[in-house]
N, C-alpha and C positions, 0 to 999 in steps of 0.2 A: 549451539547444539545442547549445551548443558542446561539452558533454560527450558528447552523443549522436553528434555528427559525429566527434569524436575516437575514440570507441569504434568507430564504423563504419569509420573509416580504419584503426584498429588491426587490426580483423578482416580487412579486405581485404589489408593488408600481411602478416598472418600466413598467410592462405590462399595468397597469392602465393608466399611462401617455401616453404610446404609442397608446392605444385605443382612447384616447381623441384627439390625433393628427390626427387620421384618420377619423375625423368627415366629413360627406358628406356635400358639399355645393351645393345648387341649384342656377342656374343662368338662367335668362330669356334672351336668346341670342338676341331676338328681341330688347332688351333695351340697349345692350352694345353700347356705343358711340365710335366714332372714337378716341376721346381723351383718353378714358379708354384703348383702344387697343394699342395706341402709347405709353402710359405711363405704360403699363403692369400691370394695376390695377385689372383686372378681372381674367385672365387665360393666359396661354402660348399661344401666337398667333398661333403657329403651331397646337396646339390642337383645337383651334377654327377653323382653316382652314380645318382641317380634318372633324370636325362636320359639318361645312357649306357645304363642298363638298358633304357629305352624304345627307344633307338636300335637296340641290338643285338637285342632281342626283336622289333622291327619288321622287321629284316633277315631274321630267322628265321621271320617270320610267326606269332609266338607272342603270344597275348593274355593269358597267365597270368603272374603274378609271384610268385616265392617270396621273400618279404620277407627271411627270414634269409639266403638265398643272396645277395641284393643287398648286404646288410650285410657278409657275409663277403668277397665279391668286392671291395667298396670298401676293406675293411681290407687285403686282399692288395695291391691297387693302390697304396694309400698306402705300404705297406711296401716294395713294389718301387721306388716313386719315391724313397724315402729314399736308396737305394743305387745308383740307375741314372739315366742321362740319357735324354732323348728326350721324345716327346709322351705325354700321358695315354692317348690312344687306342692308341698302340703298347704301352703298359704293360698296358692292358686286354686286348689281343689276346694278349700273351705270358702273362698270368695265366690267361686262359681256355684257352689251348692247353695249359698245364701242368696244368690241372685235369681234362683229358679222359683 
């Protein structure tokens, strides 16, 4: 009986620590800097690229996504951020403006 209670206690302890690891983090994307993007300090750059694509497509009321274009824009934004300061959203706007 003691082994069963120890096993149950161990499972409860393990599940509690797993729950703590799944804590939600809130990020204001408008405040993410190029430096943070390049140094991977905030989030996975690919996840940010997907979010930013949705944000800007939503502003344009566009529901289609060109996957290769998203990848290319993300690459250009990371490249821009390597050599420039400012926010990631400013970088996206400059990259998008130069693509037109």
